[in-house]
N, CA, C, O and the ligand as a Tripos MOL2 file, in Angstrom:
@<TRIPOS>MOLECULE
protein
  297   295    75     0     0
PROTEIN
NO_CHARGES

@<TRIPOS>ATOM
      1 N           4.0510   53.2990   20.2780 N.3       1 MET1
      2 CA          4.9120   52.7670   19.0820 C.3       1 MET1
      3 C           4.5950   51.2750   19.0490 C.2       1 MET1
      4 O           4.4240   50.6050   20.0670 O.2       1 MET1
      5 N           4.5310   50.8230   17.8480 N.am      2 PRO2
      6 CA          3.9870   49.3210   17.6470 C.3       2 PRO2
      7 C           5.1330   48.4320   17.9440 C.2       2 PRO2
      8 O           6.3300   48.7170   17.9070 O.2       2 PRO2
      9 N           4.4760   47.1250   18.2940 N.am      3 ILE3
     10 CA          5.4870   45.8570   18.6230 C.3       3 ILE3
     11 C           4.9810   45.1860   17.7990 C.2       3 ILE3
     12 O           3.7580   45.2110   17.6690 O.2       3 ILE3
     13 N           5.8140   44.3570   16.9700 N.am      4 TYR4
     14 CA          5.4370   43.4350   15.9550 C.3       4 TYR4
     15 C           6.1820   42.0720   16.3010 C.2       4 TYR4
     16 O           7.3180   41.9760   16.7650 O.2       4 TYR4
     17 N           5.3510   41.0860   15.9960 N.am      5 GLU5
     18 CA          5.7830   39.6930   16.2930 C.3       5 GLU5
     19 C           6.1620   39.1360   15.1860 C.2       5 GLU5
     20 O           5.3300   39.0810   14.2800 O.2       5 GLU5
     21 N           7.4190   38.6170   14.9830 N.am      6 TYR6
     22 CA          7.8520   38.0530   13.6470 C.3       6 TYR6
     23 C           8.2650   36.4930   13.7230 C.2       6 TYR6
     24 O           8.5210   36.0230   14.8310 O.2       6 TYR6
     25 N           8.3110   35.9430   12.9430 N.am      7 ALA7
     26 CA          8.7370   34.6130   12.7520 C.3       7 ALA7
     27 C           9.9610   34.5150   11.7140 C.2       7 ALA7
     28 O           9.6080   34.7730   10.5630 O.2       7 ALA7
     29 N          11.1280   34.2430   11.8440 N.am      8 CYS8
     30 CA         12.1030   34.0070   10.9360 C.3       8 CYS8
     31 C          12.2680   32.9010    9.7980 C.2       8 CYS8
     32 O          12.6290   31.7700   10.1230 O.2       8 CYS8
     33 N          12.0770   33.1310    8.8340 N.am      9 ASN9
     34 CA         11.8740   32.0300    7.8180 C.3       9 ASN9
     35 C          13.2050   31.2730    7.6130 C.2       9 ASN9
     36 O          13.3150   30.1460    7.1310 O.2       9 ASN9
     37 N          14.0720   31.9710    8.0010 N.am     10 ALA10
     38 CA         15.2940   31.1050    7.8390 C.3      10 ALA10
     39 C          15.7300   30.0810    8.8630 C.2      10 ALA10
     40 O          16.3830   29.0760    8.5800 O.2      10 ALA10
     41 N          15.2720   30.4480   10.2060 N.am     11 CYS11
     42 CA         15.7600   29.5350   11.4380 C.3      11 CYS11
     43 C          14.5770   29.4110   12.3740 C.2      11 CYS11
     44 O          14.7300   28.9000   13.4840 O.2      11 CYS11
     45 N          13.2290   29.9290   11.9040 N.am     12 ARG12
     46 CA         12.3960   29.5900   12.8560 C.3      12 ARG12
     47 C          12.0160   30.5030   13.8630 C.2      12 ARG12
     48 O          10.8710   30.6350   14.2960 O.2      12 ARG12
     49 N          13.2620   31.2810   14.3070 N.am     13 HIS13
     50 CA         13.1260   31.6990   15.3810 C.3      13 HIS13
     51 C          11.8180   32.8650   15.5580 C.2      13 HIS13
     52 O          11.4220   33.5130   14.5900 O.2      13 HIS13
     53 N          11.3240   32.9910   16.7230 N.am     14 GLU14
     54 CA         10.2180   33.8970   16.6810 C.3      14 GLU14
     55 C          10.4710   35.2080   17.7520 C.2      14 GLU14
     56 O          10.9760   34.9380   18.8410 O.2      14 GLU14
     57 N          10.2180   36.2310   17.5270 N.am     15 PHE15
     58 CA         10.6520   37.3220   18.5460 C.3      15 PHE15
     59 C           9.7550   38.4940   18.2360 C.2      15 PHE15
     60 O           9.1590   38.6040   17.1650 O.2      15 PHE15
     61 N           9.6870   39.3460   19.2030 N.am     16 GLU16
     62 CA          8.9440   40.5460   19.1760 C.3      16 GLU16
     63 C           9.9340   41.7440   19.0710 C.2      16 GLU16
     64 O          10.9810   41.7000   19.7170 O.2      16 GLU16
     65 N           9.6700   42.7100   18.3550 N.am     17 THR17
     66 CA         10.4590   43.8710   17.9660 C.3      17 THR17
     67 C           9.7190   45.0810   17.8440 C.2      17 THR17
     68 O           8.7300   45.1960   17.1200 O.2      17 THR17
     69 N          10.2230   46.0200   18.5840 N.am     18 LEU18
     70 CA          9.5850   47.5650   18.1200 C.3      18 LEU18
     71 C          10.2460   48.0930   16.8350 C.2      18 LEU18
     72 O          11.4540   48.2760   16.6830 O.2      18 LEU18
     73 N           9.2910   48.3050   15.9510 N.am     19 VAL19
     74 CA          9.4650   48.6930   14.5520 C.3      19 VAL19
     75 C           9.5350   50.3180   14.4230 C.2      19 VAL19
     76 O           8.6060   51.0750   14.7060 O.2      19 VAL19
     77 N          10.5460   50.6210   14.0430 N.am     20 ARG20
     78 CA         10.6270   52.2690   13.5210 C.3      20 ARG20
     79 C          10.3590   52.2450   11.8650 C.2      20 ARG20
     80 O          10.6990   51.3370   11.1060 O.2      20 ARG20
     81 N           9.7800   53.2670   11.5680 N.am     21 SER21
     82 CA          9.4720   53.6160   10.1460 C.3      21 SER21
     83 C          10.6860   53.2350    9.2140 C.2      21 SER21
     84 O          10.6950   52.7220    8.0950 O.2      21 SER21
     85 N          11.5710   53.5970    9.9290 N.am     22 SER22
     86 CA         12.8050   53.9340    8.6590 C.3      22 SER22
     87 C          13.9130   52.5740    8.9460 C.2      22 SER22
     88 O          15.0080   52.5170    8.3850 O.2      22 SER22
     89 N          13.5100   51.7220    9.7250 N.am     23 THR23
     90 CA         14.2710   50.5040    9.8640 C.3      23 THR23
     91 C          13.5040   49.3050    9.4740 C.2      23 THR23
     92 O          12.2840   49.1630    9.5570 O.2      23 THR23
     93 N          14.4820   48.3590    8.9850 N.am     24 VAL24
     94 CA         14.0650   46.9630    8.7040 C.3      24 VAL24
     95 C          14.4790   46.0050    9.6970 C.2      24 VAL24
     96 O          15.6930   45.8060    9.7280 O.2      24 VAL24
     97 N          13.7660   45.3580   10.5220 N.am     25 PRO25
     98 CA         13.9680   44.3550   11.4150 C.3      25 PRO25
     99 C          14.6590   43.2110   10.8030 C.2      25 PRO25
    100 O          14.3820   42.7970    9.6770 O.2      25 PRO25
    101 N          15.6930   42.6370   11.6730 N.am     26 ASP26
    102 CA         16.0660   41.4350   11.2720 C.3      26 ASP26
    103 C          16.1500   40.3950   12.5650 C.2      26 ASP26
    104 O          16.0220   40.7450   13.7380 O.2      26 ASP26
    105 N          16.3690   39.1650   12.1450 N.am     27 CYS27
    106 CA         16.5270   38.2950   13.1830 C.3      27 CYS27
    107 C          17.3160   38.3430   14.1380 C.2      27 CYS27
    108 O          18.4880   38.3720   13.7620 O.2      27 CYS27
    109 N          17.1510   38.3670   15.4200 N.am     28 PRO28
    110 CA         18.2110   38.4710   16.4870 C.3      28 PRO28
    111 C          19.2760   37.1660   16.5880 C.2      28 PRO28
    112 O          20.4080   37.1100   17.0680 O.2      28 PRO28
    113 N          18.5190   36.2360   15.9960 N.am     29 ARG29
    114 CA         19.4740   34.8820   15.9560 C.3      29 ARG29
    115 C          20.5930   34.6390   14.8520 C.2      29 ARG29
    116 O          21.7560   34.2580   14.9830 O.2      29 ARG29
    117 N          19.7610   35.0320   13.5630 N.am     30 CYS30
    118 CA         20.6150   34.6860   12.2400 C.3      30 CYS30
    119 C          20.7400   36.1420   11.6640 C.2      30 CYS30
    120 O          21.6140   36.4200   10.8420 O.2      30 CYS30
    121 N          19.9870   36.9010   12.0490 N.am     31 HIS31
    122 CA         20.1430   38.3350   11.3210 C.3      31 HIS31
    123 C          19.6620   38.2200    9.7930 C.2      31 HIS31
    124 O          20.1580   38.8990    8.8940 O.2      31 HIS31
    125 N          18.7670   37.3980    9.6300 N.am     32 SER32
    126 CA         18.2270   37.4530    8.3880 C.3      32 SER32
    127 C          17.0170   38.3360    8.3930 C.2      32 SER32
    128 O          16.3360   38.4490    9.4120 O.2      32 SER32
    129 N          16.7030   39.0270    7.1700 N.am     33 THR33
    130 CA         15.5810   39.9230    7.0700 C.3      33 THR33
    131 C          14.5810   39.2530    6.2970 C.2      33 THR33
    132 O          13.8210   39.9950    5.6740 O.2      33 THR33
    133 N          14.3870   37.8810    6.1830 N.am     34 ASP34
    134 CA         13.6070   37.0160    5.7560 C.3      34 ASP34
    135 C          12.4830   36.7720    6.6810 C.2      34 ASP34
    136 O          12.3740   35.6070    7.0610 O.2      34 ASP34
    137 N          11.5860   37.6660    7.1430 N.am     35 LEU35
    138 CA         10.7880   37.2860    8.2120 C.3      35 LEU35
    139 C           9.4560   37.4210    7.8990 C.2      35 LEU35
    140 O           9.0070   38.1000    6.9750 O.2      35 LEU35
    141 N           8.8010   36.7300    8.7260 N.am     36 GLU36
    142 CA          7.0650   36.6060    8.6420 C.3      36 GLU36
    143 C           6.5400   37.4170    9.6650 C.2      36 GLU36
    144 O           7.0010   37.3150   10.8020 O.2      36 GLU36
    145 N           5.6630   38.1840    9.4160 N.am     37 LYS37
    146 CA          5.0380   39.1130   10.3100 C.3      37 LYS37
    147 C           3.8940   38.5130   10.7290 C.2      37 LYS37
    148 O           2.9560   38.2810    9.9680 O.2      37 LYS37
    149 N           3.9080   38.1590   12.2500 N.am     38 LYS38
    150 CA          2.9480   37.3920   12.6560 C.3      38 LYS38
    151 C           1.4660   38.1750   13.3260 C.2      38 LYS38
    152 O           0.3090   37.9670   12.9620 O.2      38 LYS38
    153 N           1.8300   38.8920   14.1440 N.am     39 LEU39
    154 CA          0.9740   40.1060   14.4800 C.3      39 LEU39
    155 C           1.4180   41.3570   15.1380 C.2      39 LEU39
    156 O           2.6030   41.5050   15.4400 O.2      39 LEU39
    157 N           0.4120   42.3800   15.4050 N.am     40 SER40
    158 CA          1.0840   43.2600   16.1000 C.3      40 SER40
    159 C           0.3150   43.6220   17.3080 C.2      40 SER40
    160 O          -0.8760   43.3400   17.4390 O.2      40 SER40
    161 N           0.9350   44.1770   18.0840 N.am     41 VAL41
    162 CA          0.1700   44.7100   19.5170 C.3      41 VAL41
    163 C           0.7860   46.1290   19.8490 C.2      41 VAL41
    164 O           1.9460   46.4290   19.5640 O.2      41 VAL41
    165 N           0.0630   46.8070   20.3600 N.am     42 PHE42
    166 CA          0.2900   48.3530   20.5000 C.3      42 PHE42
    167 C           0.6900   48.3320   22.0720 C.2      42 PHE42
    168 O           0.1080   47.6820   22.9400 O.2      42 PHE42
    169 N           1.5770   49.0080   22.2150 N.am     43 ALA43
    170 CA          1.9260   49.3470   23.6170 C.3      43 ALA43
    171 C           1.3000   50.3720   24.1660 C.2      43 ALA43
    172 O           1.7680   51.5100   24.1730 O.2      43 ALA43
    173 N           0.0070   49.9910   24.7520 N.am     44 THR44
    174 CA         -0.8550   50.8180   25.1820 C.3      44 THR44
    175 C          -1.1070   51.3780   26.5530 C.2      44 THR44
    176 O          -2.1290   51.9510   26.9280 O.2      44 THR44
    177 N           0.1220   51.0920   27.3340 N.am     45 ALA45
    178 CA          0.0890   50.9610   28.8040 C.3      45 ALA45
    179 C          -0.4590   52.7090   28.9390 C.2      45 ALA45
    180 O          -0.0980   53.6580   28.2420 O.2      45 ALA45
    181 N          -1.2270   52.6960   29.8400 N.am     46 GLY46
    182 CA         -1.5940   54.0670   30.1110 C.3      46 GLY46
    183 C          -2.7200   54.6400   29.2480 C.2      46 GLY46
    184 O          -3.1020   55.8080   29.3120 O.2      46 GLY46
    185 N          -3.2370   53.6540   28.3960 N.am     47 SER47
    186 CA         -4.4080   54.2790   27.5520 C.3      47 SER47
    187 C          -5.8930   54.5700   28.5060 C.2      47 SER47
    188 O          -6.2270   53.8250   29.4270 O.2      47 SER47
    189 N          -6.4590   55.4510   28.1980 N.am     48 THR48
    190 CA         -7.5010   55.8740   28.8200 C.3      48 THR48
    191 C          -8.6410   55.0050   28.8140 C.2      48 THR48
    192 O          -8.9560   54.5950   27.6960 O.2      48 THR48
    193 N          -9.5200   54.5210   30.0330 N.am     49 VAL49
    194 CA        -10.6000   53.8050   29.9840 C.3      49 VAL49
    195 C         -11.7380   54.6510   29.4100 C.2      49 VAL49
    196 O         -12.5600   54.0630   28.7060 O.2      49 VAL49
    197 N         -11.8760   55.9100   29.6200 N.am     50 GLU50
    198 CA        -12.6510   56.8920   29.1350 C.3      50 GLU50
    199 C         -13.0400   56.6820   27.4620 C.2      50 GLU50
    200 O         -14.0790   57.0680   26.9250 O.2      50 GLU50
    201 N         -12.0040   56.0250   26.8660 N.am     51 ALA51
    202 CA        -12.3210   56.0160   25.4400 C.3      51 ALA51
    203 C         -13.1040   54.9720   24.8450 C.2      51 ALA51
    204 O         -13.2490   54.9050   23.6240 O.2      51 ALA51
    205 N         -13.6610   54.0800   25.7170 N.am     52 ALA52
    206 CA        -14.5060   53.1300   25.3740 C.3      52 ALA52
    207 C         -15.7030   53.6720   25.0320 C.2      52 ALA52
    208 O         -16.3720   54.1430   25.9520 O.2      52 ALA52
    209 N         -16.2290   53.7290   23.6750 N.am     53 PRO53
    210 CA        -17.5300   54.5950   23.4940 C.3      53 PRO53
    211 C         -18.6950   53.8460   23.8530 C.2      53 PRO53
    212 O         -19.6000   54.3950   24.4820 O.2      53 PRO53
    213 N         -18.7690   52.4790   23.4670 N.am     54 LEU54
    214 CA        -20.0600   51.7260   23.8060 C.3      54 LEU54
    215 C         -20.2720   51.1300   25.1390 C.2      54 LEU54
    216 O         -21.2670   50.4160   25.2610 O.2      54 LEU54
    217 N         -19.5850   51.2860   26.0480 N.am     55 ALA55
    218 CA        -19.5760   50.3510   27.1370 C.3      55 ALA55
    219 C         -20.4390   50.9480   28.5240 C.2      55 ALA55
    220 O         -20.6030   50.3850   29.6070 O.2      55 ALA55
    221 N         -20.8790   52.1810   28.1050 N.am     56 ALA56
    222 CA        -21.5250   52.8580   29.2030 C.3      56 ALA56
    223 C         -23.0960   52.1600   29.4640 C.2      56 ALA56
    224 O         -23.4920   51.7220   30.5440 O.2      56 ALA56
    225 N         -23.6950   52.1770   28.4620 N.am     57 GLY57
    226 CA        -25.0430   51.4580   28.4090 C.3      57 GLY57
    227 C         -25.4610   50.0010   29.0980 C.2      57 GLY57
    228 O         -25.6460   49.7340   30.2850 O.2      57 GLY57
    229 N         -25.5310   49.2560   28.0550 N.am     58 PRO58
    230 CA        -25.9270   47.7090   28.6230 C.3      58 PRO58
    231 C         -25.3840   47.0550   29.5240 C.2      58 PRO58
    232 O         -25.9790   46.0650   29.9510 O.2      58 PRO58
    233 N         -24.2270   47.3880   30.0130 N.am     59 CYS59
    234 CA        -23.6390   46.4720   30.9940 C.3      59 CYS59
    235 C         -24.2690   46.7450   32.4930 C.2      59 CYS59
    236 O         -24.0330   45.9960   33.4400 O.2      59 CYS59
    237 N         -24.8910   47.6190   32.5600 N.am     60 GLY60
    238 CA        -25.6300   47.5700   33.9090 C.3      60 GLY60
    239 C         -26.0870   46.4210   34.3990 C.2      60 GLY60
    240 O         -26.0410   46.2940   35.6230 O.2      60 GLY60
    241 N         -26.5970   45.3880   33.6370 N.am     61 SER61
    242 CA        -27.2040   44.3000   33.8730 C.3      61 SER61
    243 C         -26.0260   42.9390   34.3720 C.2      61 SER61
    244 O         -26.3620   41.8860   34.9130 O.2      61 SER61
    245 N         -24.7520   43.3170   34.0350 N.am     62 CYS62
    246 CA        -23.8980   42.4520   34.2230 C.3      62 CYS62
    247 C         -23.2350   42.2550   35.4300 C.2      62 CYS62
    248 O         -22.4350   41.3320   35.5810 O.2      62 CYS62
    249 N         -23.5290   43.1090   36.3530 N.am     63 GLY63
    250 CA        -22.9780   42.9900   37.6790 C.3      63 GLY63
    251 C         -21.5950   43.4110   37.9490 C.2      63 GLY63
    252 O         -21.3110   43.5520   39.1390 O.2      63 GLY63
    253 N         -20.7240   43.6280   37.1200 N.am     64 HIS64
    254 CA        -19.6230   43.5100   37.2900 C.3      64 HIS64
    255 C         -18.9820   44.5320   38.3320 C.2      64 HIS64
    256 O         -19.1510   45.7470   38.2300 O.2      64 HIS64
    257 N         -18.3700   44.0460   39.1550 N.am     65 PRO65
    258 CA        -17.8060   44.9880   40.2270 C.3      65 PRO65
    259 C         -16.9110   46.1160   39.8730 C.2      65 PRO65
    260 O         -16.6850   46.9150   40.7820 O.2      65 PRO65
    261 N         -16.4360   46.2990   38.8770 N.am     66 GLY66
    262 CA        -15.7920   47.5690   38.3850 C.3      66 GLY66
    263 C         -16.9000   48.7180   37.9600 C.2      66 GLY66
    264 O         -16.5010   49.8440   37.6610 O.2      66 GLY66
    265 N         -18.0330   48.4560   37.9480 N.am     67 GLY67
    266 CA        -18.9370   49.3740   37.6390 C.3      67 GLY67
    267 C         -19.4560   49.1330   36.0410 C.2      67 GLY67
    268 O         -19.1910   48.1480   35.3510 O.2      67 GLY67
    269 N         -20.2570   50.2890   35.6520 N.am     68 PRO68
    270 CA        -20.7680   50.4870   34.3910 C.3      68 PRO68
    271 C         -19.6800   50.4400   33.1370 C.2      68 PRO68
    272 O         -18.8530   51.3480   33.0570 O.2      68 PRO68
    273 N         -19.6910   49.5700   32.3460 N.am     69 GLY69
    274 CA        -18.7750   49.6160   31.2440 C.3      69 GLY69
    275 C         -17.3580   48.7690   31.4850 C.2      69 GLY69
    276 O         -16.5660   48.4760   30.5900 O.2      69 GLY69
    277 N         -17.2100   48.4170   33.0080 N.am     70 ALA70
    278 CA        -16.1980   47.4860   33.0530 C.3      70 ALA70
    279 C         -15.9040   46.1060   32.4020 C.2      70 ALA70
    280 O         -14.7950   45.6200   32.1810 O.2      70 ALA70
    281 N         -17.2420   45.5270   32.1150 N.am     71 CYS71
    282 CA        -17.0930   44.3130   31.6560 C.3      71 CYS71
    283 C         -16.7650   44.3500   30.1440 C.2      71 CYS71
    284 O         -16.4600   43.3500   29.4940 O.2      71 CYS71
    285 N         -16.8440   45.4080   29.7270 N.am     72 ALA72
    286 CA        -16.5500   45.4590   28.1630 C.3      72 ALA72
    287 C         -14.9900   45.5460   28.0260 C.2      72 ALA72
    288 O         -14.5790   45.5080   26.8660 O.2      72 ALA72
    289 N         -14.1530   45.6440   28.9170 N.am     73 LEU73
    290 CA        -12.7170   45.5360   29.0160 C.3      73 LEU73
    291 C         -12.2120   44.2660   28.7270 C.2      73 LEU73
    292 O         -11.1410   44.0480   28.1600 O.2      73 LEU73
    293 N         -12.9680   43.4760   29.1090 N.am     74 ASN74
    294 CA        -12.1350   42.0980   28.9960 C.3      74 ASN74
    295 C         -11.9020   41.4740   27.7330 C.2      74 ASN74
    296 O         -11.2640   40.4230   27.6710 O.2      74 ASN74
    297 ZN         16.6250   33.6750   11.9660 Zn       75 ZN75
@<TRIPOS>BOND
     1     1     2 1
     2     2     3 1
     3     3     4 2
     4     3     5 am
     5     5     6 1
     6     6     7 1
     7     7     8 2
     8     7     9 am
     9     9    10 1
    10    10    11 1
    11    11    12 2
    12    11    13 am
    13    13    14 1
    14    14    15 1
    15    15    16 2
    16    15    17 am
    17    17    18 1
    18    18    19 1
    19    19    20 2
    20    19    21 am
    21    21    22 1
    22    22    23 1
    23    23    24 2
    24    23    25 am
    25    25    26 1
    26    26    27 1
    27    27    28 2
    28    27    29 am
    29    29    30 1
    30    30    31 1
    31    31    32 2
    32    31    33 am
    33    33    34 1
    34    34    35 1
    35    35    36 2
    36    35    37 am
    37    37    38 1
    38    38    39 1
    39    39    40 2
    40    39    41 am
    41    41    42 1
    42    42    43 1
    43    43    44 2
    44    43    45 am
    45    45    46 1
    46    46    47 1
    47    47    48 2
    48    47    49 am
    49    49    50 1
    50    50    51 1
    51    51    52 2
    52    51    53 am
    53    53    54 1
    54    54    55 1
    55    55    56 2
    56    55    57 am
    57    57    58 1
    58    58    59 1
    59    59    60 2
    60    59    61 am
    61    61    62 1
    62    62    63 1
    63    63    64 2
    64    63    65 am
    65    65    66 1
    66    66    67 1
    67    67    68 2
    68    67    69 am
    69    69    70 1
    70    70    71 1
    71    71    72 2
    72    71    73 am
    73    73    74 1
    74    74    75 1
    75    75    76 2
    76    75    77 am
    77    77    78 1
    78    78    79 1
    79    79    80 2
    80    79    81 am
    81    81    82 1
    82    82    83 1
    83    83    84 2
    84    83    85 am
    85    85    86 1
    86    86    87 1
    87    87    88 2
    88    87    89 am
    89    89    90 1
    90    90    91 1
    91    91    92 2
    92    91    93 am
    93    93    94 1
    94    94    95 1
    95    95    96 2
    96    95    97 am
    97    97    98 1
    98    98    99 1
    99    99   100 2
   100    99   101 am
   101   101   102 1
   102   102   103 1
   103   103   104 2
   104   103   105 am
   105   105   106 1
   106   106   107 1
   107   107   108 2
   108   107   109 am
   109   109   110 1
   110   110   111 1
   111   111   112 2
   112   111   113 am
   113   113   114 1
   114   114   115 1
   115   115   116 2
   116   115   117 am
   117   117   118 1
   118   118   119 1
   119   119   120 2
   120   119   121 am
   121   121   122 1
   122   122   123 1
   123   123   124 2
   124   123   125 am
   125   125   126 1
   126   126   127 1
   127   127   128 2
   128   127   129 am
   129   129   130 1
   130   130   131 1
   131   131   132 2
   132   131   133 am
   133   133   134 1
   134   134   135 1
   135   135   136 2
   136   135   137 am
   137   137   138 1
   138   138   139 1
   139   139   140 2
   140   139   141 am
   141   141   142 1
   142   142   143 1
   143   143   144 2
   144   143   145 am
   145   145   146 1
   146   146   147 1
   147   147   148 2
   148   147   149 am
   149   149   150 1
   150   150   151 1
   151   151   152 2
   152   151   153 am
   153   153   154 1
   154   154   155 1
   155   155   156 2
   156   155   157 am
   157   157   158 1
   158   158   159 1
   159   159   160 2
   160   159   161 am
   161   161   162 1
   162   162   163 1
   163   163   164 2
   164   163   165 am
   165   165   166 1
   166   166   167 1
   167   167   168 2
   168   167   169 am
   169   169   170 1
   170   170   171 1
   171   171   172 2
   172   171   173 am
   173   173   174 1
   174   174   175 1
   175   175   176 2
   176   175   177 am
   177   177   178 1
   178   178   179 1
   179   179   180 2
   180   179   181 am
   181   181   182 1
   182   182   183 1
   183   183   184 2
   184   183   185 am
   185   185   186 1
   186   186   187 1
   187   187   188 2
   188   187   189 am
   189   189   190 1
   190   190   191 1
   191   191   192 2
   192   191   193 am
   193   193   194 1
   194   194   195 1
   195   195   196 2
   196   195   197 am
   197   197   198 1
   198   198   199 1
   199   199   200 2
   200   199   201 am
   201   201   202 1
   202   202   203 1
   203   203   204 2
   204   203   205 am
   205   205   206 1
   206   206   207 1
   207   207   208 2
   208   207   209 am
   209   209   210 1
   210   210   211 1
   211   211   212 2
   212   211   213 am
   213   213   214 1
   214   214   215 1
   215   215   216 2
   216   215   217 am
   217   217   218 1
   218   218   219 1
   219   219   220 2
   220   219   221 am
   221   221   222 1
   222   222   223 1
   223   223   224 2
   224   223   225 am
   225   225   226 1
   226   226   227 1
   227   227   228 2
   228   227   229 am
   229   229   230 1
   230   230   231 1
   231   231   232 2
   232   231   233 am
   233   233   234 1
   234   234   235 1
   235   235   236 2
   236   235   237 am
   237   237   238 1
   238   238   239 1
   239   239   240 2
   240   239   241 am
   241   241   242 1
   242   242   243 1
   243   243   244 2
   244   243   245 am
   245   245   246 1
   246   246   247 1
   247   247   248 2
   248   247   249 am
   249   249   250 1
   250   250   251 1
   251   251   252 2
   252   251   253 am
   253   253   254 1
   254   254   255 1
   255   255   256 2
   256   255   257 am
   257   257   258 1
   258   258   259 1
   259   259   260 2
   260   259   261 am
   261   261   262 1
   262   262   263 1
   263   263   264 2
   264   263   265 am
   265   265   266 1
   266   266   267 1
   267   267   268 2
   268   267   269 am
   269   269   270 1
   270   270   271 1
   271   271   272 2
   272   271   273 am
   273   273   274 1
   274   274   275 1
   275   275   276 2
   276   275   277 am
   277   277   278 1
   278   278   279 1
   279   279   280 2
   280   279   281 am
   281   281   282 1
   282   282   283 1
   283   283   284 2
   284   283   285 am
   285   285   286 1
   286   286   287 1
   287   287   288 2
   288   287   289 am
   289   289   290 1
   290   290   291 1
   291   291   292 2
   292   291   293 am
   293   293   294 1
   294   294   295 1
   295   295   296 2
@<TRIPOS>SUBSTRUCTURE
     1 MET1         2 RESIDUE 1 A MET
     2 PRO2         6 RESIDUE 1 A PRO
     3 ILE3        10 RESIDUE 1 A ILE
     4 TYR4        14 RESIDUE 1 A TYR
     5 GLU5        18 RESIDUE 1 A GLU
     6 TYR6        22 RESIDUE 1 A TYR
     7 ALA7        26 RESIDUE 1 A ALA
     8 CYS8        30 RESIDUE 1 A CYS
     9 ASN9        34 RESIDUE 1 A ASN
    10 ALA10       38 RESIDUE 1 A ALA
    11 CYS11       42 RESIDUE 1 A CYS
    12 ARG12       46 RESIDUE 1 A ARG
    13 HIS13       50 RESIDUE 1 A HIS
    14 GLU14       54 RESIDUE 1 A GLU
    15 PHE15       58 RESIDUE 1 A PHE
    16 GLU16       62 RESIDUE 1 A GLU
    17 THR17       66 RESIDUE 1 A THR
    18 LEU18       70 RESIDUE 1 A LEU
    19 VAL19       74 RESIDUE 1 A VAL
    20 ARG20       78 RESIDUE 1 A ARG
    21 SER21       82 RESIDUE 1 A SER
    22 SER22       86 RESIDUE 1 A SER
    23 THR23       90 RESIDUE 1 A THR
    24 VAL24       94 RESIDUE 1 A VAL
    25 PRO25       98 RESIDUE 1 A PRO
    26 ASP26      102 RESIDUE 1 A ASP
    27 CYS27      106 RESIDUE 1 A CYS
    28 PRO28      110 RESIDUE 1 A PRO
    29 ARG29      114 RESIDUE 1 A ARG
    30 CYS30      118 RESIDUE 1 A CYS
    31 HIS31      122 RESIDUE 1 A HIS
    32 SER32      126 RESIDUE 1 A SER
    33 THR33      130 RESIDUE 1 A THR
    34 ASP34      134 RESIDUE 1 A ASP
    35 LEU35      138 RESIDUE 1 A LEU
    36 GLU36      142 RESIDUE 1 A GLU
    37 LYS37      146 RESIDUE 1 A LYS
    38 LYS38      150 RESIDUE 1 A LYS
    39 LEU39      154 RESIDUE 1 A LEU
    40 SER40      158 RESIDUE 1 A SER
    41 VAL41      162 RESIDUE 1 A VAL
    42 PHE42      166 RESIDUE 1 A PHE
    43 ALA43      170 RESIDUE 1 A ALA
    44 THR44      174 RESIDUE 1 A THR
    45 ALA45      178 RESIDUE 1 A ALA
    46 GLY46      182 RESIDUE 1 A GLY
    47 SER47      186 RESIDUE 1 A SER
    48 THR48      190 RESIDUE 1 A THR
    49 VAL49      194 RESIDUE 1 A VAL
    50 GLU50      198 RESIDUE 1 A GLU
    51 ALA51      202 RESIDUE 1 A ALA
    52 ALA52      206 RESIDUE 1 A ALA
    53 PRO53      210 RESIDUE 1 A PRO
    54 LEU54      214 RESIDUE 1 A LEU
    55 ALA55      218 RESIDUE 1 A ALA
    56 ALA56      222 RESIDUE 1 A ALA
    57 GLY57      226 RESIDUE 1 A GLY
    58 PRO58      230 RESIDUE 1 A PRO
    59 CYS59      234 RESIDUE 1 A CYS
    60 GLY60      238 RESIDUE 1 A GLY
    61 SER61      242 RESIDUE 1 A SER
    62 CYS62      246 RESIDUE 1 A CYS
    63 GLY63      250 RESIDUE 1 A GLY
    64 HIS64      254 RESIDUE 1 A HIS
    65 PRO65      258 RESIDUE 1 A PRO
    66 GLY66      262 RESIDUE 1 A GLY
    67 GLY67      266 RESIDUE 1 A GLY
    68 PRO68      270 RESIDUE 1 A PRO
    69 GLY69      274 RESIDUE 1 A GLY
    70 ALA70      278 RESIDUE 1 A ALA
    71 CYS71      282 RESIDUE 1 A CYS
    72 ALA72      286 RESIDUE 1 A ALA
    73 LEU73      290 RESIDUE 1 A LEU
    74 ASN74      294 RESIDUE 1 A ASN
    75 ZN75       297 GROUP 0 **** ****
């Protein structure tokens, strides 16, 4: 589920909120809906390391203790 970071244009309060497609977020401080979306991050806890497609090859030279591909996760 996406988490969006907003800045309220009315009171400049910044906050993060989960956004569901059917709801319009509002400022938790002043309840304005005049919001500026700043960025989004995805709640990817539990995402699989195996999904990294380009990591396996070249980083064998980096010496990362996590093994081949680990350095690409930084
Ligand atoms: Zn506000």
